[in-house]
Backbone of each chain as ProteinMPNN parsed JSONL, in Angstrom:
{"seq_chain_A": "XXXXXXXXXXXXXXXXXXXXXXXXXXXXXXXXXXXXXXXXXXXXXXXXXXXXXXXXXXXXXXXXXXXXXXXXXXXXXXXXXXX", "coords_chain_A": {"N_chain_A": [[16.098, 8.632, 7.242], [14.976, 9.486, 10.417], [11.659, 10.408, 11.441], [9.551, 12.51, 13.314], [6.679, 11.434, 15.148], [4.808, 13.404, 15.707], [5.243, 15.207, 13.682], [4.41, 13.799, 11.428], [1.694, 13.597, 11.999], [1.033, 16.312, 12.005], [1.469, 17.02, 9.307], [-0.413, 15.431, 7.985], [-2.789, 16.474, 8.998], [-2.652, 19.0, 8.004], [-3.316, 18.787, 5.277], [-5.666, 17.382, 5.49], [-7.814, 18.684, 7.214], [-9.989, 17.982, 8.868], [-9.349, 15.581, 9.878], [-9.037, 12.782, 12.072], [-6.31, 11.678, 13.741], [-4.146, 9.021, 14.488], [-1.111, 7.913, 15.677], [1.32, 5.376, 15.759], [4.508, 4.427, 16.857], [6.107, 1.833, 15.592], [8.454, 0.396, 16.093], [9.873, 1.938, 17.723], [11.882, 3.365, 16.553], [11.547, 5.628, 15.117], [11.087, 5.335, 12.442], [9.462, 3.378, 11.476], [6.188, 3.369, 11.255], [2.736, 3.161, 12.292], [-0.257, 4.429, 11.095], [-3.425, 5.629, 11.867], [-6.13, 7.003, 10.236], [-8.917, 8.981, 10.243], [-11.41, 10.456, 8.331], [-13.918, 12.62, 7.106], [-13.716, 13.387, 4.521], [-12.969, 11.18, 3.141], [-15.092, 9.793, 2.277], [-16.735, 7.77, -0.06], [-14.467, 7.318, -1.58], [-12.157, 5.09, -3.238], [-10.177, 2.378, -1.818], [-7.564, 2.615, -2.709], [-7.431, 5.316, -3.471], [-7.876, 6.52, -0.989], [-5.555, 5.859, 0.487], [-3.708, 7.04, -1.162], [-4.374, 9.698, -0.772], [-3.443, 10.172, 1.799], [-0.735, 9.615, 1.452], [-0.15, 11.673, -0.304], [-0.56, 13.85, 1.345], [1.649, 13.618, 2.906], [3.546, 14.37, 1.234], [5.448, 12.978, -0.567], [7.237, 11.819, 1.176], [6.835, 9.256, 2.109], [8.162, 6.056, 1.648], [10.56, 7.107, 1.157], [12.172, 9.291, 2.951], [10.57, 8.556, 5.067], [10.443, 5.423, 5.974], [8.612, 3.279, 6.437], [5.171, 3.101, 6.598], [2.452, 1.962, 7.982], [-0.881, 1.823, 7.098], [-4.128, 2.697, 8.145], [-7.224, 3.545, 7.068], [-10.295, 5.328, 7.276], [-13.759, 6.308, 7.068], [-15.205, 8.407, 9.468], [-17.414, 6.917, 11.833], [-20.513, 7.939, 11.578], [-22.879, 7.318, 12.806], [-22.237, 6.443, 15.316], [-20.908, 8.657, 16.269], [-22.713, 10.769, 16.116], [-24.944, 12.773, 17.973]], "CA_chain_A": [[16.169, 9.656, 8.293], [13.767, 9.354, 11.229], [10.699, 11.493, 11.423], [8.777, 12.468, 14.555], [5.258, 11.125, 14.983], [4.05, 14.655, 15.728], [5.397, 15.823, 12.361], [3.53, 13.05, 10.53], [0.335, 14.013, 12.325], [0.871, 17.705, 11.577], [1.373, 17.066, 7.839], [-1.691, 14.848, 7.566], [-3.863, 17.409, 9.35], [-2.515, 20.172, 7.149], [-4.129, 18.613, 4.062], [-6.978, 16.836, 5.828], [-8.013, 19.387, 8.488], [-10.997, 17.366, 9.747], [-8.948, 14.202, 10.17], [-8.622, 12.299, 13.385], [-5.082, 10.948, 13.404], [-3.508, 8.305, 15.589], [0.163, 7.4, 15.172], [2.112, 4.525, 16.644], [5.865, 4.116, 16.42], [6.051, 0.377, 15.753], [9.693, -0.187, 16.619], [10.558, 2.921, 18.546], [13.078, 3.867, 15.862], [11.212, 6.827, 14.355], [11.176, 5.035, 11.02], [8.401, 2.431, 11.138], [5.002, 3.847, 11.934], [1.389, 2.825, 11.847], [-1.12, 5.594, 11.234], [-4.86, 5.506, 11.642], [-6.639, 8.31, 9.817], [-10.363, 9.042, 10.01], [-11.777, 11.753, 7.767], [-15.15, 12.619, 6.322], [-13.376, 13.599, 3.112], [-12.703, 9.875, 2.535], [-16.349, 9.182, 1.87], [-16.904, 7.496, -1.486], [-13.209, 7.057, -2.283], [-11.671, 3.712, -3.217], [-9.068, 2.202, -0.877], [-6.333, 3.15, -3.292], [-7.494, 6.781, -3.382], [-7.721, 6.887, 0.426], [-4.152, 5.792, 0.872], [-2.989, 8.048, -1.943], [-4.632, 11.006, -0.156], [-2.533, 10.303, 2.942], [0.624, 9.712, 0.904], [-0.011, 13.017, -0.876], [-0.432, 14.766, 2.477], [3.019, 13.501, 3.412], [4.393, 15.011, 0.229], [6.566, 12.239, -1.142], [8.179, 11.291, 2.183], [6.637, 7.814, 2.288], [8.995, 5.304, 0.715], [11.876, 7.74, 1.145], [12.512, 9.74, 4.306], [9.766, 7.746, 5.984], [10.596, 4.11, 5.348], [7.45, 2.402, 6.491], [3.983, 3.649, 7.235], [1.303, 1.08, 7.864], [-1.999, 2.763, 7.081], [-5.535, 2.319, 8.241], [-8.008, 4.743, 6.775], [-11.733, 5.078, 7.323], [-14.664, 7.431, 7.276], [-15.706, 8.299, 10.836], [-18.747, 6.332, 11.917], [-21.39, 9.038, 11.973], [-23.948, 6.828, 13.682], [-21.717, 6.395, 16.68], [-20.479, 9.973, 16.719], [-23.762, 11.773, 16.176], [-25.673, 12.806, 19.261]], "C_chain_A": [[14.877, 9.619, 9.104], [12.905, 10.615, 11.188], [9.855, 11.386, 12.686], [7.305, 12.193, 14.261], [4.43, 12.402, 14.905], [4.106, 15.361, 14.371], [4.504, 15.12, 11.334], [2.085, 13.492, 10.739], [0.06, 15.429, 11.821], [0.664, 17.778, 10.052], [0.035, 16.51, 7.354], [-2.828, 15.832, 7.841], [-3.817, 18.682, 8.514], [-3.334, 19.996, 5.867], [-5.494, 18.014, 4.332], [-7.373, 17.416, 7.194], [-9.02, 18.711, 9.42], [-10.534, 16.023, 10.295], [-8.649, 13.97, 11.648], [-7.445, 11.368, 13.125], [-4.519, 10.275, 14.647], [-2.246, 7.641, 15.044], [0.812, 6.504, 16.212], [3.483, 4.298, 16.039], [6.072, 2.624, 16.686], [7.306, -0.199, 16.403], [10.443, 0.764, 17.538], [11.8, 3.5, 17.895], [12.8, 5.114, 15.024], [11.193, 6.597, 12.856], [10.087, 4.069, 10.552], [7.156, 2.793, 11.938], [3.746, 3.155, 11.429], [0.543, 4.07, 12.071], [-2.561, 5.2, 10.972], [-5.386, 6.888, 11.305], [-8.142, 8.197, 9.544], [-10.686, 10.422, 9.45], [-13.059, 11.623, 6.963], [-14.853, 12.762, 4.842], [-13.109, 12.273, 2.393], [-13.957, 9.244, 1.945], [-16.403, 8.991, 0.351], [-15.622, 7.221, -2.255], [-12.847, 5.571, -2.216], [-10.516, 3.616, -2.217], [-7.78, 2.813, -1.413], [-6.304, 4.668, -3.151], [-7.315, 7.269, -1.945], [-6.255, 6.927, 0.817], [-3.342, 6.832, 0.104], [-3.186, 9.444, -1.347], [-3.684, 11.229, 1.022], [-1.082, 10.419, 2.461], [0.882, 11.117, 0.36], [0.17, 14.043, 0.244], [1.001, 14.764, 3.002], [4.049, 13.892, 2.349], [5.628, 14.24, -0.215], [7.542, 11.679, -0.12], [8.05, 9.782, 2.361], [7.416, 7.062, 1.217], [10.381, 5.907, 0.602], [12.314, 8.029, 2.57], [11.803, 8.897, 5.372], [9.676, 6.342, 5.399], [9.285, 3.339, 5.309], [6.308, 3.06, 7.243], [2.824, 2.71, 6.957], [0.068, 1.964, 8.005], [-3.327, 2.081, 7.313], [-6.337, 3.58, 8.03], [-9.483, 4.39, 6.826], [-12.488, 6.389, 7.412], [-15.179, 7.298, 8.714], [-17.126, 7.744, 10.848], [-19.73, 7.355, 12.473], [-22.487, 8.568, 12.926], [-23.495, 6.779, 15.126], [-21.441, 7.819, 17.179], [-21.609, 10.983, 16.861], [-24.537, 11.655, 17.48], [-27.124, 12.398, 19.057]], "O_chain_A": [[13.79, 9.713, 8.533], [13.383, 11.72, 10.933], [9.481, 10.284, 13.086], [6.759, 12.656, 13.26], [3.47, 12.482, 14.139], [3.152, 16.024, 13.962], [3.912, 15.77, 10.472], [1.35, 13.731, 9.781], [-1.01, 15.709, 11.279], [-0.206, 18.504, 9.571], [-0.573, 17.049, 6.43], [-3.723, 16.001, 7.013], [-4.831, 19.357, 8.341], [-3.977, 20.942, 5.413], [-6.392, 18.121, 3.497], [-7.28, 16.728, 8.211], [-8.917, 18.851, 10.639], [-11.238, 15.395, 11.086], [-8.101, 14.818, 12.352], [-7.565, 10.393, 12.383], [-4.427, 10.881, 15.714], [-2.303, 6.895, 14.066], [0.848, 6.834, 17.398], [3.606, 4.012, 14.848], [6.196, 2.196, 17.834], [7.233, -1.16, 17.169], [11.508, 0.437, 18.061], [12.666, 4.056, 18.57], [13.677, 5.605, 14.313], [11.273, 7.548, 12.078], [9.826, 3.962, 9.353], [7.084, 2.553, 13.143], [3.694, 2.641, 10.311], [0.624, 4.695, 13.128], [-2.873, 4.528, 9.989], [-5.11, 7.847, 12.026], [-8.57, 7.402, 8.708], [-10.287, 11.438, 10.019], [-13.261, 10.65, 6.237], [-15.633, 12.317, 4.0], [-13.031, 12.244, 1.164], [-13.876, 8.269, 1.198], [-16.152, 9.92, -0.417], [-15.669, 6.922, -3.448], [-13.19, 4.884, -1.254], [-9.946, 4.631, -1.816], [-7.013, 3.439, -0.68], [-5.287, 5.243, -2.763], [-6.685, 8.299, -1.706], [-5.777, 7.899, 1.4], [-2.41, 7.431, 0.642], [-2.282, 10.278, -1.404], [-3.182, 12.335, 1.222], [-0.302, 11.212, 2.989], [1.964, 11.678, 0.529], [0.952, 14.985, 0.114], [1.501, 15.783, 3.48], [5.257, 13.757, 2.548], [6.731, 14.788, -0.237], [8.571, 11.12, -0.497], [9.014, 9.105, 2.717], [7.34, 7.387, 0.033], [11.281, 5.299, 0.022], [12.764, 7.143, 3.296], [12.364, 8.578, 6.42], [8.93, 6.1, 4.45], [8.898, 2.81, 4.267], [6.465, 3.514, 8.376], [2.286, 2.665, 5.85], [-0.017, 2.767, 8.934], [-3.611, 1.024, 6.75], [-6.15, 4.571, 8.736], [-9.876, 3.282, 6.461], [-11.94, 7.429, 7.776], [-15.549, 6.203, 9.138], [-17.937, 8.065, 9.979], [-19.775, 7.605, 13.677], [-22.965, 9.34, 13.758], [-24.272, 7.041, 16.045], [-21.698, 8.149, 18.336], [-21.497, 11.941, 17.627], [-24.746, 10.562, 18.005], [-27.896, 12.364, 20.016]]}, "seq_chain_B": "XXXXXXXXXXXXXXXXXXXXXXXXXXXXXXXXXXXXXXXXXXXXXXXXXXXXXXXXXXXXXXXXXXXXXXXXXXXXXXXXXXXXXXXXXXXXXXXXXXXXXXXX", "coords_chain_B": {"N_chain_B": [[6.224, 6.217, -23.536], [8.666, 5.181, -21.158], [11.312, 2.737, -21.302], [11.293, 1.132, -18.976], [8.672, 1.537, -18.049], [7.243, 0.403, -20.147], [8.074, -2.248, -19.924], [7.051, -2.912, -17.409], [4.293, -2.587, -17.879], [3.938, -4.653, -19.66], [4.525, -6.926, -18.083], [2.454, -6.754, -16.208], [0.272, -7.061, -17.842], [0.604, -9.627, -18.862], [0.429, -11.366, -16.743], [-1.955, -12.739, -14.667], [-2.144, -12.55, -11.88], [0.057, -10.721, -10.12], [2.77, -9.92, -8.044], [4.71, -7.249, -7.186], [7.614, -7.072, -5.431], [9.948, -6.956, -2.601], [12.606, -9.019, -2.703], [12.084, -12.593, -2.811], [9.354, -15.002, -3.075], [10.055, -17.102, -1.378], [12.144, -15.998, 0.019], [11.492, -13.3, 1.243], [12.442, -9.871, 1.471], [11.594, -7.91, 3.161], [9.341, -6.821, 5.651], [6.774, -6.072, 4.855], [6.496, -7.069, 2.274], [6.72, -9.718, 2.902], [4.417, -10.109, 4.362], [2.502, -9.717, 2.379], [2.983, -11.915, 0.706], [2.352, -13.966, 2.496], [-0.39, -13.616, 2.741], [-1.312, -14.141, 0.113], [-0.504, -16.811, -0.14], [-1.959, -17.988, 1.87], [-4.482, -17.804, 0.788], [-4.255, -19.593, -1.168], [-3.614, -18.817, -3.699], [-2.475, -18.707, -7.111], [0.358, -17.158, -8.295], [2.582, -14.722, -9.75], [5.826, -13.383, -9.015], [7.745, -10.36, -8.882], [10.961, -9.411, -8.293], [11.918, -6.485, -7.106], [14.323, -5.646, -6.162], [16.197, -6.67, -7.766], [16.255, -5.147, -9.97], [16.709, -1.989, -10.656], [15.487, -0.116, -12.264], [12.869, -1.024, -12.586], [12.159, -1.0, -9.93], [12.046, 1.74, -9.309], [10.365, 2.528, -11.37], [7.913, 1.229, -11.012], [6.697, 2.604, -9.017], [5.99, 4.953, -10.201], [4.346, 4.003, -12.168], [1.958, 3.22, -10.913], [1.432, 5.385, -9.375], [2.111, 5.188, -6.658], [3.81, 5.015, -3.646], [5.16, 2.927, -2.396], [6.422, -0.445, -1.899], [5.405, -3.75, -1.222], [3.4, -4.218, -4.287], [0.311, -5.196, -5.526], [-1.108, -6.629, -8.428], [-3.993, -7.496, -10.181], [-5.348, -9.099, -12.886], [-4.438, -7.036, -14.57], [-5.098, -4.764, -13.172], [-4.216, -2.39, -10.685], [-4.213, -3.305, -7.354], [-3.402, -2.703, -4.721], [-1.273, -1.993, -1.837], [0.337, -3.8, 0.895], [-1.198, -3.211, 3.166], [-3.765, -2.674, 2.167], [-4.218, -5.119, 0.931], [-4.395, -6.705, 3.219], [-6.671, -5.626, 4.503], [-8.583, -6.248, 2.55], [-8.371, -8.966, 2.526], [-9.282, -9.612, 5.08], [-11.922, -8.787, 4.88], [-12.891, -10.478, 3.013], [-12.936, -9.756, 0.391], [-10.667, -10.036, -1.181], [-10.385, -12.764, -1.586], [-12.624, -13.131, -3.215], [-11.96, -11.574, -5.432], [-9.697, -12.937, -6.364], [-10.765, -15.422, -6.808], [-12.533, -14.937, -8.845], [-10.803, -14.732, -10.775], [-9.901, -17.271, -11.294]], "CA_chain_B": [[6.571, 5.542, -22.288], [10.052, 4.745, -21.051], [11.527, 1.302, -21.405], [10.845, 0.477, -17.737], [7.207, 1.573, -18.029], [6.795, -0.608, -21.113], [8.315, -3.591, -19.371], [6.083, -3.121, -16.327], [2.972, -2.768, -18.498], [3.959, -5.978, -20.258], [4.448, -7.909, -16.989], [1.121, -6.659, -15.604], [-0.688, -7.567, -18.823], [0.785, -11.053, -19.144], [0.238, -12.195, -15.548], [-3.244, -12.431, -14.039], [-1.884, -12.124, -10.498], [1.502, -10.491, -10.003], [3.186, -9.109, -6.901], [6.029, -6.612, -7.206], [8.02, -7.186, -4.028], [11.381, -6.964, -2.303], [12.984, -10.402, -2.463], [11.299, -13.614, -3.495], [8.323, -15.604, -2.232], [10.715, -17.901, -0.346], [13.024, -15.146, 0.819], [11.111, -11.889, 1.183], [13.469, -9.046, 2.117], [10.961, -6.795, 3.848], [8.185, -7.315, 6.383], [5.536, -5.815, 4.126], [6.458, -8.051, 1.191], [6.503, -11.0, 3.54], [3.002, -10.161, 4.72], [1.744, -9.868, 1.127], [3.132, -13.316, 0.291], [1.611, -14.808, 3.443], [-1.819, -13.499, 2.41], [-1.568, -14.86, -1.146], [-0.353, -18.249, 0.122], [-3.105, -18.385, 2.701], [-5.64, -17.919, -0.096], [-3.973, -20.615, -2.165], [-3.592, -18.186, -5.024], [-1.262, -18.864, -7.911], [0.785, -15.798, -8.594], [3.97, -14.473, -10.128], [6.426, -12.274, -8.279], [8.864, -9.649, -9.493], [11.833, -8.895, -7.236], [12.375, -5.157, -7.558], [15.708, -5.427, -5.734], [17.068, -7.132, -8.851], [16.094, -4.281, -11.144], [16.479, -0.655, -10.1], [14.543, 0.623, -13.131], [11.515, -1.463, -12.223], [11.936, -0.561, -8.543], [11.602, 3.132, -9.384], [9.299, 2.666, -12.368], [6.616, 0.717, -10.549], [6.1, 3.652, -8.182], [5.384, 5.916, -11.127], [3.312, 3.306, -12.934], [0.703, 3.174, -10.162], [1.391, 6.549, -8.492], [2.07, 4.56, -5.325], [5.23, 5.191, -3.297], [5.782, 1.833, -1.644], [6.425, -1.822, -2.39], [4.863, -4.457, -2.394], [2.213, -3.781, -5.022], [-0.381, -6.335, -6.139], [-1.923, -6.39, -9.62], [-4.828, -8.63, -10.595], [-5.933, -8.865, -14.21], [-4.029, -5.759, -15.129], [-5.49, -3.628, -12.33], [-3.523, -2.211, -9.423], [-5.114, -3.574, -6.228], [-2.931, -1.938, -3.57], [-0.117, -2.504, -1.114], [0.037, -4.882, 1.841], [-2.294, -2.825, 4.082], [-5.026, -2.876, 1.441], [-4.387, -6.57, 0.788], [-4.845, -7.242, 4.508], [-8.07, -5.209, 4.684], [-9.432, -6.998, 1.616], [-8.341, -10.361, 2.979], [-10.149, -9.728, 6.256], [-13.324, -8.58, 4.504], [-13.282, -11.503, 2.058], [-12.937, -9.24, -0.985], [-9.523, -10.521, -1.946], [-10.756, -14.116, -2.01], [-13.557, -12.982, -4.335], [-11.224, -11.051, -6.578], [-8.817, -13.978, -6.885], [-11.603, -16.527, -7.279], [-13.078, -14.497, -10.126], [-9.697, -14.855, -11.701], [-9.603, -18.677, -11.556]], "C_chain_B": [[8.027, 5.111, -22.303], [10.111, 3.227, -21.155], [10.998, 0.576, -20.164], [9.321, 0.441, -17.68], [6.623, 0.547, -18.997], [6.953, -2.017, -20.561], [7.309, -3.912, -18.267], [4.693, -3.392, -16.898], [2.852, -4.178, -19.072], [3.801, -7.075, -19.193], [3.026, -7.947, -16.423], [0.071, -7.261, -16.545], [-0.61, -9.086, -18.954], [0.517, -11.959, -17.948], [-1.041, -11.782, -14.838], [-3.078, -11.938, -12.605], [-0.375, -11.949, -10.361], [1.785, -9.525, -8.855], [4.591, -8.565, -7.16], [6.471, -6.497, -5.752], [9.52, -7.035, -3.875], [11.745, -8.379, -1.91], [12.071, -11.345, -3.232], [10.266, -14.192, -2.53], [8.959, -16.407, -1.086], [11.587, -17.073, 0.579], [12.647, -13.673, 0.672], [12.112, -11.052, 1.993], [12.88, -7.877, 2.907], [9.681, -7.327, 4.483], [6.878, -7.153, 5.615], [5.392, -6.801, 2.952], [6.157, -9.435, 1.745], [5.019, -11.187, 3.894], [2.133, -10.382, 3.474], [1.787, -11.314, 0.637], [2.309, -14.23, 1.192], [0.114, -14.781, 3.114], [-2.134, -14.299, 1.144], [-1.483, -16.366, -0.93], [-1.538, -18.78, 0.92], [-4.352, -18.608, 1.844], [-5.441, -18.985, -1.164], [-3.934, -20.075, -3.579], [-2.353, -18.62, -5.794], [-0.888, -17.483, -8.422], [2.236, -15.789, -9.071], [4.508, -13.381, -9.21], [7.524, -11.638, -9.119], [9.676, -9.05, -8.35], [12.426, -7.558, -7.689], [13.816, -4.876, -7.136], [16.699, -5.855, -6.82], [17.076, -6.164, -10.033], [15.729, -2.862, -10.694], [15.516, 0.17, -10.958], [13.101, 0.256, -12.812], [11.185, -0.986, -10.82], [11.437, 0.889, -8.517], [10.349, 3.249, -10.248], [7.934, 2.236, -11.871], [5.91, 1.757, -9.684], [5.408, 4.7, -9.046], [4.202, 5.28, -11.857], [1.957, 3.396, -12.239], [0.477, 4.431, -9.333], [1.248, 6.095, -7.043], [3.503, 4.471, -4.83], [5.917, 3.991, -2.672], [5.629, 0.502, -2.364], [6.194, -2.701, -1.172], [3.659, -3.768, -3.049], [1.612, -5.001, -5.722], [-1.207, -5.875, -7.337], [-2.697, -7.658, -9.949], [-5.516, -8.249, -11.888], [-5.659, -7.455, -14.719], [-4.357, -4.544, -14.283], [-4.647, -3.591, -11.062], [-4.514, -2.385, -8.272], [-4.704, -2.764, -4.998], [-1.673, -2.541, -2.983], [-0.562, -3.485, -0.038], [-1.069, -4.5, 2.832], [-3.65, -3.07, 3.429], [-5.284, -4.368, 1.237], [-4.924, -7.17, 2.082], [-6.31, -6.878, 4.77], [-8.999, -6.05, 3.807], [-9.466, -8.477, 1.956], [-9.328, -10.54, 4.131], [-11.627, -9.585, 5.899], [-13.817, -9.628, 3.503], [-13.23, -11.043, 0.6], [-11.796, -9.805, -1.827], [-9.77, -11.951, -2.44], [-11.639, -14.042, -3.252], [-12.829, -12.556, -5.604], [-10.371, -12.142, -7.218], [-9.617, -15.164, -7.41], [-12.184, -16.191, -8.647], [-12.053, -14.697, -11.223], [-9.504, -16.301, -12.144], [-10.487, -19.239, -12.672]], "O_chain_B": [[8.557, 4.722, -23.344], [9.093, 2.538, -21.102], [10.341, -0.459, -20.275], [8.74, -0.577, -17.303], [5.621, -0.101, -18.692], [6.073, -2.864, -20.714], [6.783, -5.022, -18.189], [4.001, -4.31, -16.459], [1.801, -4.812, -18.981], [3.042, -8.026, -19.378], [2.465, -9.017, -16.188], [-0.891, -7.886, -16.1], [-1.629, -9.753, -19.136], [0.391, -13.174, -18.103], [-1.201, -10.624, -14.454], [-3.778, -11.025, -12.168], [0.381, -12.915, -10.472], [1.147, -8.482, -8.71], [5.541, -9.329, -7.331], [5.777, -5.891, -4.935], [10.267, -6.991, -4.853], [11.258, -8.893, -0.902], [11.384, -10.948, -4.173], [10.293, -13.914, -1.331], [8.46, -16.39, 0.04], [11.754, -17.391, 1.757], [13.378, -12.894, 0.061], [12.568, -11.469, 3.058], [13.605, -6.953, 3.278], [9.014, -8.189, 3.91], [5.984, -7.994, 5.712], [4.3, -7.299, 2.68], [5.431, -10.22, 1.135], [4.456, -12.271, 3.743], [1.159, -11.134, 3.509], [0.775, -11.87, 0.21], [1.65, -15.154, 0.716], [-0.563, -15.806, 3.2], [-3.11, -15.049, 1.108], [-2.294, -17.118, -1.47], [-2.043, -19.874, 0.669], [-5.17, -19.483, 2.131], [-6.337, -19.252, -1.965], [-4.193, -20.8, -4.539], [-1.304, -18.871, -5.201], [-1.733, -16.741, -8.922], [3.0, -16.722, -8.825], [3.75, -12.56, -8.693], [8.147, -12.292, -9.955], [9.155, -8.282, -7.542], [13.315, -7.512, -8.54], [14.46, -3.98, -7.681], [17.868, -5.467, -6.807], [17.828, -6.355, -10.989], [14.57, -2.581, -10.389], [14.815, 1.045, -10.449], [12.223, 1.118, -12.772], [10.046, -0.607, -10.548], [10.506, 1.214, -7.779], [9.405, 3.964, -9.911], [6.915, 2.807, -12.259], [4.681, 1.793, -9.622], [4.378, 5.257, -8.669], [3.195, 5.933, -12.126], [0.933, 3.619, -12.884], [-0.546, 4.549, -8.659], [0.377, 6.562, -6.308], [4.347, 3.905, -5.524], [7.126, 4.022, -2.438], [4.834, 0.348, -3.291], [6.772, -2.402, -0.127], [3.011, -2.892, -2.476], [2.309, -5.741, -6.416], [-1.913, -4.868, -7.272], [-2.134, -8.752, -9.991], [-6.18, -7.216, -11.978], [-6.551, -6.779, -15.233], [-3.958, -3.427, -14.611], [-4.393, -4.623, -10.441], [-5.534, -1.698, -8.218], [-5.557, -2.204, -4.31], [-1.083, -3.466, -3.542], [-1.702, -3.95, -0.051], [-1.804, -5.373, 3.294], [-4.565, -3.605, 4.055], [-6.418, -4.83, 1.353], [-5.799, -8.036, 2.056], [-7.095, -7.721, 5.205], [-10.054, -6.504, 4.251], [-10.46, -9.159, 1.708], [-10.107, -11.493, 4.156], [-12.485, -10.191, 6.541], [-15.003, -9.672, 3.177], [-13.451, -11.836, -0.316], [-11.944, -10.023, -3.029], [-9.411, -12.301, -3.564], [-11.439, -14.782, -4.215], [-13.05, -13.096, -6.688], [-10.318, -12.268, -8.441], [-9.192, -15.835, -8.35], [-12.311, -17.065, -9.505], [-12.371, -14.814, -12.407], [-9.002, -16.548, -13.241], [-10.368, -20.413, -13.021]]}, "name": "protein", "num_of_chains": 2, "seq": "XXXXXXXXXXXXXXXXXXXXXXXXXXXXXXXXXXXXXXXXXXXXXXXXXXXXXXXXXXXXXXXXXXXXXXXXXXXXXXXXXXXXXXXXXXXXXXXXXXXXXXXXXXXXXXXXXXXXXXXXXXXXXXXXXXXXXXXXXXXXXXXXXXXXXXXXXXXXXXXXXXXXXXXXXXXXXXXXXXXXXXXXXXX"}
C-alpha cells in the first residue's frame, strides 16, 4: 500500500525532532523511496543502530506497508553549519 | 529459540560470509539483493547465499534474528553487517574490503 512522502517525513520527525529529512520517490509509485536523514542524535551510533532508529521511527512499516526505503543517515556537519 | 532461529544461527555460524537475499546470485529477484551481489562480486569475495523466497520461515525469522526489517542482510564471521545501503556505504569508504580481507 503506497505511503505519502510527507507521511514518512512526519513519522521520522516525530521520533527524531531535530532531524533534517529529505525524501525522494524513486519510481513515482509511492512505494519506493530514498530518505536522507541528518540528526545530532545519531552521533556515536553504529550504522546498524542509525538505520534501526529510522526503521523504529517508521514503526514497523518498512518491509511491509512501505516496500522499499533506501536510507542515508548522517550526523549534521557541525563545522559547516556553525556560524 | 524456534526452529527457524536455530537454523539461521547455524547458517550464520557455519559460513564466514553469507548473504540472505531474494533470489540467487545469478537471478536476484529484487533490486536491493541485486545491488548487494554486485558489491560482493566487485570485491571478489567468496560468499554463500540463502534465498529467503524458498523458505518462508527463514524469510520471517531473519528479520527477527537481526531486528532488521528488510532483505538483503549480510553477515560476516557471525556478525550482522547490514543491508544493501550499509554495504554500499562501507564499499565506498573501503571498510567492506577491509572486513572481507580480514576474513581471507
